[in-house]
PDB file as gemmi writes it, atoms N, CA and C in Angstrom:
CRYST1    1.000    1.000    1.000  90.00  90.00  90.00 P 1                      
ATOM      1  N   UNK A   1     109.098  83.045 119.824  1.00  0.00           N  
ATOM      2  CA  UNK A   1     108.091  82.670 120.720  1.00  0.00           C  
ATOM      3  C   UNK A   1     107.780  84.493 119.949  1.00  0.00           C  
ATOM      4  N   UNK A   2     108.016  85.280 120.715  1.00  0.00           N  
ATOM      5  CA  UNK A   2     107.925  86.976 120.534  1.00  0.00           C  
ATOM      6  C   UNK A   2     106.918  87.029 119.047  1.00  0.00           C  
ATOM      7  N   UNK A   3     107.265  86.677 118.047  1.00  0.00           N  
ATOM      8  CA  UNK A   3     106.844  87.075 116.880  1.00  0.00           C  
ATOM      9  C   UNK A   3     105.554  86.028 116.442  1.00  0.00           C  
ATOM     10  N   UNK A   4     105.422  84.730 117.310  1.00  0.00           N  
ATOM     11  CA  UNK A   4     104.338  83.659 116.775  1.00  0.00           C  
ATOM     12  C   UNK A   4     103.096  84.485 117.706  1.00  0.00           C  
ATOM     13  N   UNK A   5     103.557  85.067 118.947  1.00  0.00           N  
ATOM     14  CA  UNK A   5     102.671  85.870 119.953  1.00  0.00           C  
ATOM     15  C   UNK A   5     102.693  87.078 119.155  1.00  0.00           C  
ATOM     16  N   UNK A   6     103.143  87.889 118.612  1.00  0.00           N  
ATOM     17  CA  UNK A   6     102.380  89.318 117.981  1.00  0.00           C  
ATOM     18  C   UNK A   6     101.735  88.769 116.769  1.00  0.00           C  
ATOM     19  N   UNK A   7     102.068  87.861 115.793  1.00  0.00           N  
ATOM     20  CA  UNK A   7     101.066  87.555 114.674  1.00  0.00           C  
ATOM     21  C   UNK A   7     100.162  86.462 115.531  1.00  0.00           C  
ATOM     22  N   UNK A   8      99.785  86.175 116.062  1.00  0.00           N  
ATOM     23  CA  UNK A   8      98.618  85.744 116.895  1.00  0.00           C  
ATOM     24  C   UNK A   8      97.949  87.020 117.399  1.00  0.00           C  
ATOM     25  N   UNK A   9      97.948  87.629 118.273  1.00  0.00           N  
ATOM     26  CA  UNK A   9      97.296  88.950 118.679  1.00  0.00           C  
ATOM     27  C   UNK A   9      96.739  89.391 117.032  1.00  0.00           C  
ATOM     28  N   UNK A  10      97.775  90.149 116.372  1.00  0.00           N  
ATOM     29  CA  UNK A  10      97.195  90.520 115.002  1.00  0.00           C  
ATOM     30  C   UNK A  10      96.185  89.796 114.472  1.00  0.00           C  
ATOM     31  N   UNK A  11      96.422  88.546 114.409  1.00  0.00           N  
ATOM     32  CA  UNK A  11      94.811  87.400 113.876  1.00  0.00           C  
ATOM     33  C   UNK A  11      93.821  87.342 114.232  1.00  0.00           C  
ATOM     34  N   UNK A  12      93.593  87.911 115.682  1.00  0.00           N  
ATOM     35  CA  UNK A  12      92.695  88.051 116.581  1.00  0.00           C  
ATOM     36  C   UNK A  12      91.439  89.020 116.026  1.00  0.00           C  
ATOM     37  N   UNK A  13      92.683  90.567 116.078  1.00  0.00           N  
ATOM     38  CA  UNK A  13      92.155  92.013 115.081  1.00  0.00           C  
ATOM     39  C   UNK A  13      91.468  91.965 114.074  1.00  0.00           C  
ATOM     40  N   UNK A  14      92.398  91.060 113.412  1.00  0.00           N  
ATOM     41  CA  UNK A  14      92.113  91.054 111.468  1.00  0.00           C  
ATOM     42  C   UNK A  14      91.289  90.068 111.001  1.00  0.00           C  
ATOM     43  N   UNK A  15      90.504  90.072 109.902  1.00  0.00           N  
ATOM     44  CA  UNK A  15      90.368  89.027 109.285  1.00  0.00           C  
ATOM     45  C   UNK A  15      90.869  88.630 108.093  1.00  0.00           C  
ATOM     46  N   UNK A  16      91.109  87.425 107.701  1.00  0.00           N  
ATOM     47  CA  UNK A  16      91.987  87.261 106.601  1.00  0.00           C  
ATOM     48  C   UNK A  16      92.033  87.897 105.113  1.00  0.00           C  
ATOM     49  N   UNK A  17      90.447  88.214 105.011  1.00  0.00           N  
ATOM     50  CA  UNK A  17      89.927  89.453 104.132  1.00  0.00           C  
ATOM     51  C   UNK A  17      90.140  90.594 104.411  1.00  0.00           C  
ATOM     52  N   UNK A  18      91.475  91.089 105.372  1.00  0.00           N  
ATOM     53  CA  UNK A  18      90.801  92.705 105.564  1.00  0.00           C  
ATOM     54  C   UNK A  18      91.941  93.620 104.723  1.00  0.00           C  
ATOM     55  N   UNK A  19      92.040  93.623 104.149  1.00  0.00           N  
ATOM     56  CA  UNK A  19      92.827  94.458 103.103  1.00  0.00           C  
ATOM     57  C   UNK A  19      92.355  94.622 101.916  1.00  0.00           C  
ATOM     58  N   UNK A  20      92.277  93.022 101.499  1.00  0.00           N  
ATOM     59  CA  UNK A  20      90.905  93.183 100.734  1.00  0.00           C  
ATOM     60  C   UNK A  20      89.755  93.943 100.385  1.00  0.00           C  
ATOM     61  N   UNK A  21      89.271  93.860 101.801  1.00  0.00           N  
ATOM     62  CA  UNK A  21      87.479  94.398 102.200  1.00  0.00           C  
ATOM     63  C   UNK A  21      87.913  95.504 102.140  1.00  0.00           C  
ATOM     64  N   UNK A  22      89.135  96.331 102.463  1.00  0.00           N  
ATOM     65  CA  UNK A  22      89.355  97.734 102.807  1.00  0.00           C  
ATOM     66  C   UNK A  22      90.050  98.757 101.619  1.00  0.00           C  
ATOM     67  N   UNK A  23      90.771  98.015 101.097  1.00  0.00           N  
ATOM     68  CA  UNK A  23      91.234  98.497  99.786  1.00  0.00           C  
ATOM     69  C   UNK A  23      90.392  98.621  98.567  1.00  0.00           C  
ATOM     70  N   UNK A  24      89.285  97.453  98.475  1.00  0.00           N  
ATOM     71  CA  UNK A  24      89.027  96.495  96.818  1.00  0.00           C  
ATOM     72  C   UNK A  24      88.323  97.656  96.343  1.00  0.00           C  
ATOM     73  N   UNK A  25      87.080  98.684  96.627  1.00  0.00           N  
ATOM     74  CA  UNK A  25      86.980  99.637  95.903  1.00  0.00           C  
ATOM     75  C   UNK A  25      87.615 100.489  95.397  1.00  0.00           C  
ATOM     76  N   UNK A  26      88.890 101.338  96.679  1.00  0.00           N  
ATOM     77  CA  UNK A  26      90.022 101.742  95.522  1.00  0.00           C  
ATOM     78  C   UNK A  26      90.742 101.235  94.647  1.00  0.00           C  
ATOM     79  N   UNK A  27      91.009  99.974  94.284  1.00  0.00           N  
ATOM     80  CA  UNK A  27      91.648  99.273  93.392  1.00  0.00           C  
ATOM     81  C   UNK A  27      91.066  98.972  91.702  1.00  0.00           C  
ATOM     82  N   UNK A  28      89.837  99.605  92.279  1.00  0.00           N  
ATOM     83  CA  UNK A  28      88.525  99.434  91.545  1.00  0.00           C  
ATOM     84  C   UNK A  28      88.501 100.690  90.955  1.00  0.00           C  
ATOM     85  N   UNK A  29      88.415 101.905  91.387  1.00  0.00           N  
ATOM     86  CA  UNK A  29      88.446 103.179  90.957  1.00  0.00           C  
ATOM     87  C   UNK A  29      89.598 103.618  90.512  1.00  0.00           C  
ATOM     88  N   UNK A  30      90.731 103.262  90.400  1.00  0.00           N  
ATOM     89  CA  UNK A  30      91.936 103.286  90.398  1.00  0.00           C  
ATOM     90  C   UNK A  30      92.130 102.952  88.959  1.00  0.00           C  
ATOM     91  N   UNK A  31      91.432 101.194  88.534  1.00  0.00           N  
ATOM     92  CA  UNK A  31      91.692 100.083  87.298  1.00  0.00           C  
ATOM     93  C   UNK A  31      91.158 100.886  86.426  1.00  0.00           C  
ATOM     94  N   UNK A  32      89.585 101.359  86.491  1.00  0.00           N  
ATOM     95  CA  UNK A  32      89.037 101.994  86.107  1.00  0.00           C  
ATOM     96  C   UNK A  32      89.403 103.108  85.293  1.00  0.00           C  
ATOM     97  N   UNK A  33      89.818 103.967  85.860  1.00  0.00           N  
ATOM     98  CA  UNK A  33      90.621 105.015  85.477  1.00  0.00           C  
ATOM     99  C   UNK A  33      91.925 105.412  84.862  1.00  0.00           C  
ATOM    100  N   UNK A  34      93.307 104.102  84.709  1.00  0.00           N  
ATOM    101  CA  UNK A  34      93.673 103.675  84.130  1.00  0.00           C  
ATOM    102  C   UNK A  34      93.288 102.683  82.933  1.00  0.00           C  
ATOM    103  N   UNK A  35      92.490 102.579  83.083  1.00  0.00           N  
ATOM    104  CA  UNK A  35      91.831 101.226  82.401  1.00  0.00           C  
ATOM    105  C   UNK A  35      92.333 100.320  81.834  1.00  0.00           C  
ATOM    106  N   UNK A  36      92.072 100.019  82.676  1.00  0.00           N  
ATOM    107  CA  UNK A  36      93.439  98.143  83.244  1.00  0.00           C  
ATOM    108  C   UNK A  36      92.140  97.532  83.720  1.00  0.00           C  
ATOM    109  N   UNK A  37      92.287  96.499  83.816  1.00  0.00           N  
ATOM    110  CA  UNK A  37      90.861  95.113  84.383  1.00  0.00           C  
ATOM    111  C   UNK A  37      91.690  95.075  85.719  1.00  0.00           C  
ATOM    112  N   UNK A  38      91.538  94.792  86.769  1.00  0.00           N  
ATOM    113  CA  UNK A  38      91.135  94.781  88.109  1.00  0.00           C  
ATOM    114  C   UNK A  38      91.687  93.012  88.474  1.00  0.00           C  
ATOM    115  N   UNK A  39      92.982  93.236  89.095  1.00  0.00           N  
ATOM    116  CA  UNK A  39      93.366  91.723  89.568  1.00  0.00           C  
ATOM    117  C   UNK A  39      92.461  91.209  90.804  1.00  0.00           C  
ATOM    118  N   UNK A  40      92.458  89.750  91.611  1.00  0.00           N  
ATOM    119  CA  UNK A  40      92.295  89.265  92.796  1.00  0.00           C  
ATOM    120  C   UNK A  40      92.922  89.878  93.541  1.00  0.00           C  
ATOM    121  N   UNK A  41      94.366  90.382  93.462  1.00  0.00           N  
ATOM    122  CA  UNK A  41      94.915  90.640  94.355  1.00  0.00           C  
ATOM    123  C   UNK A  41      94.952  92.350  94.352  1.00  0.00           C  
ATOM    124  N   UNK A  42      94.617  92.886  95.316  1.00  0.00           N  
ATOM    125  CA  UNK A  42      94.453  94.214  95.605  1.00  0.00           C  
ATOM    126  C   UNK A  42      95.376  95.283  94.889  1.00  0.00           C  
ATOM    127  N   UNK A  43      96.314  94.896  95.155  1.00  0.00           N  
ATOM    128  CA  UNK A  43      97.848  95.728  94.786  1.00  0.00           C  
ATOM    129  C   UNK A  43      98.328  95.430  93.059  1.00  0.00           C  
ATOM    130  N   UNK A  44      97.408  94.668  92.418  1.00  0.00           N  
ATOM    131  CA  UNK A  44      97.750  94.550  91.219  1.00  0.00           C  
ATOM    132  C   UNK A  44      96.266  95.093  90.485  1.00  0.00           C  
ATOM    133  N   UNK A  45      96.953  95.902  88.610  1.00  0.00           N  
ATOM    134  CA  UNK A  45      95.582  95.892  87.745  1.00  0.00           C  
ATOM    135  C   UNK A  45      96.618  95.098  86.490  1.00  0.00           C  
ATOM    136  N   UNK A  46      96.513  94.142  85.662  1.00  0.00           N  
ATOM    137  CA  UNK A  46      96.434  93.698  84.679  1.00  0.00           C  
ATOM    138  C   UNK A  46      95.532  94.771  83.203  1.00  0.00           C  
ATOM    139  N   UNK A  47      96.570  94.098  82.316  1.00  0.00           N  
ATOM    140  CA  UNK A  47      96.608  94.657  81.092  1.00  0.00           C  
ATOM    141  C   UNK A  47      97.656  94.497  80.780  1.00  0.00           C  
ATOM    142  N   UNK A  48      97.070  93.809  78.561  1.00  0.00           N  
ATOM    143  CA  UNK A  48      97.873  93.447  77.789  1.00  0.00           C  
ATOM    144  C   UNK A  48      97.967  95.036  76.727  1.00  0.00           C  
ATOM    145  N   UNK A  49      97.892  95.900  77.202  1.00  0.00           N  
ATOM    146  CA  UNK A  49      98.660  96.894  76.404  1.00  0.00           C  
ATOM    147  C   UNK A  49     100.177  97.303  76.508  1.00  0.00           C  
ATOM    148  N   UNK A  50     100.651  97.332  75.300  1.00  0.00           N  
ATOM    149  CA  UNK A  50     101.977  98.085  75.347  1.00  0.00           C  
ATOM    150  C   UNK A  50     102.703  98.803  76.321  1.00  0.00           C  
ATOM    151  N   UNK A  51     101.784  99.885  76.574  1.00  0.00           N  
ATOM    152  CA  UNK A  51     101.740 100.995  77.287  1.00  0.00           C  
ATOM    153  C   UNK A  51     102.313 100.530  78.894  1.00  0.00           C  
ATOM    154  N   UNK A  52     101.839  99.130  78.761  1.00  0.00           N  
ATOM    155  CA  UNK A  52     102.526  98.860  80.352  1.00  0.00           C  
ATOM    156  C   UNK A  52     103.630  97.782  80.164  1.00  0.00           C  
ATOM    157  N   UNK A  53     103.912  97.854  79.276  1.00  0.00           N  
ATOM    158  CA  UNK A  53     104.557  96.330  78.723  1.00  0.00           C  
ATOM    159  C   UNK A  53     106.193  96.179  79.870  1.00  0.00           C  
ATOM    160  N   UNK A  54     106.665  97.593  80.598  1.00  0.00           N  
ATOM    161  CA  UNK A  54     107.661  97.227  81.975  1.00  0.00           C  
ATOM    162  C   UNK A  54     107.079  97.071  82.821  1.00  0.00           C  
ATOM    163  N   UNK A  55     106.147  96.143  82.951  1.00  0.00           N  
ATOM    164  CA  UNK A  55     105.660  95.225  84.245  1.00  0.00           C  
ATOM    165  C   UNK A  55     104.787  93.857  83.689  1.00  0.00           C  
ATOM    166  N   UNK A  56     105.544  93.736  82.419  1.00  0.00           N  
ATOM    167  CA  UNK A  56     105.594  91.904  81.956  1.00  0.00           C  
ATOM    168  C   UNK A  56     106.787  91.113  81.907  1.00  0.00           C  
ATOM    169  N   UNK A  57     105.671  89.896  83.609  1.00  0.00           N  
ATOM    170  CA  UNK A  57     107.014  88.852  83.784  1.00  0.00           C  
ATOM    171  C   UNK A  57     107.219  87.946  83.016  1.00  0.00           C  
ATOM    172  N   UNK A  58     106.003  87.524  82.318  1.00  0.00           N  
ATOM    173  CA  UNK A  58     105.808  85.885  81.719  1.00  0.00           C  
ATOM    174  C   UNK A  58     105.529  85.902  80.250  1.00  0.00           C  
ATOM    175  N   UNK A  59     105.105  87.061  79.021  1.00  0.00           N  
ATOM    176  CA  UNK A  59     104.537  87.075  78.118  1.00  0.00           C  
ATOM    177  C   UNK A  59     103.091  87.050  77.841  1.00  0.00           C  
ATOM    178  N   UNK A  60     102.541  87.156  79.094  1.00  0.00           N  
ATOM    179  CA  UNK A  60     101.320  86.859  79.419  1.00  0.00           C  
ATOM    180  C   UNK A  60     100.280  87.855  79.419  1.00  0.00           C  
ATOM    181  N   UNK A  61     100.551  89.012  80.689  1.00  0.00           N  
ATOM    182  CA  UNK A  61      99.626  90.247  80.657  1.00  0.00           C  
ATOM    183  C   UNK A  61     100.818  90.926  81.355  1.00  0.00           C  
ATOM    184  N   UNK A  62     100.699  92.021  81.578  1.00  0.00           N  
ATOM    185  CA  UNK A  62     101.013  93.046  82.353  1.00  0.00           C  
ATOM    186  C   UNK A  62     100.757  93.637  83.506  1.00  0.00           C  
ATOM    187  N   UNK A  63     101.641  93.150  85.128  1.00  0.00           N  
ATOM    188  CA  UNK A  63     100.805  93.400  85.962  1.00  0.00           C  
ATOM    189  C   UNK A  63     101.299  94.820  86.670  1.00  0.00           C  
ATOM    190  N   UNK A  64     100.351  95.613  87.138  1.00  0.00           N  
ATOM    191  CA  UNK A  64     100.515  96.661  87.078  1.00  0.00           C  
ATOM    192  C   UNK A  64      99.985  97.102  88.640  1.00  0.00           C  
ATOM    193  N   UNK A  65     101.367  97.453  89.092  1.00  0.00           N  
ATOM    194  CA  UNK A  65     100.790  97.728  90.970  1.00  0.00           C  
ATOM    195  C   UNK A  65     100.742  98.829  90.918  1.00  0.00           C  
ATOM    196  N   UNK A  66      99.334  98.785  91.703  1.00  0.00           N  
ATOM    197  CA  UNK A  66      98.378 100.062  91.921  1.00  0.00           C  
ATOM    198  C   UNK A  66      98.751 100.721  93.381  1.00  0.00           C  
ATOM    199  N   UNK A  67      99.664 100.466  94.015  1.00  0.00           N  
ATOM    200  CA  UNK A  67      99.470 101.060  94.951  1.00  0.00           C  
ATOM    201  C   UNK A  67      99.739 102.033  95.969  1.00  0.00           C  
ATOM    202  N   UNK A  68     100.340 102.866  95.246  1.00  0.00           N  
ATOM    203  CA  UNK A  68     100.716 104.465  95.294  1.00  0.00           C  
ATOM    204  C   UNK A  68      99.303 105.029  95.226  1.00  0.00           C  
ATOM    205  N   UNK A  69      98.263 104.943  94.269  1.00  0.00           N  
ATOM    206  CA  UNK A  69      97.214 104.819  94.392  1.00  0.00           C  
ATOM    207  C   UNK A  69      96.428 104.668  95.332  1.00  0.00           C  
ATOM    208  N   UNK A  70      96.432 103.426  96.247  1.00  0.00           N  
ATOM    209  CA  UNK A  70      95.103 103.483  97.104  1.00  0.00           C  
ATOM    210  C   UNK A  70      95.510 103.491  97.807  1.00  0.00           C  
ATOM    211  N   UNK A  71      96.726 104.028  99.037  1.00  0.00           N  
ATOM    212  CA  UNK A  71      98.105 104.159  99.959  1.00  0.00           C  
ATOM    213  C   UNK A  71      97.432 104.968 100.188  1.00  0.00           C  
TER     214      UNK A  71                                                      
END                                                                             
């Protein structure tokens, strides 16, 4: 019950897109500097460059985590 109450209070103070709005500009800046494409999720940049091959999970695209650069 306590967890539900805490979540309810947080929901009153933050919109569902709070994180996106707060960090989107930084994500775009980092992705531009790293020459990768910004994903729809602010924690990732996307690339097909072999330079980021270690971030490949599905042989389709490399998902590069950019949180260390935006926080």
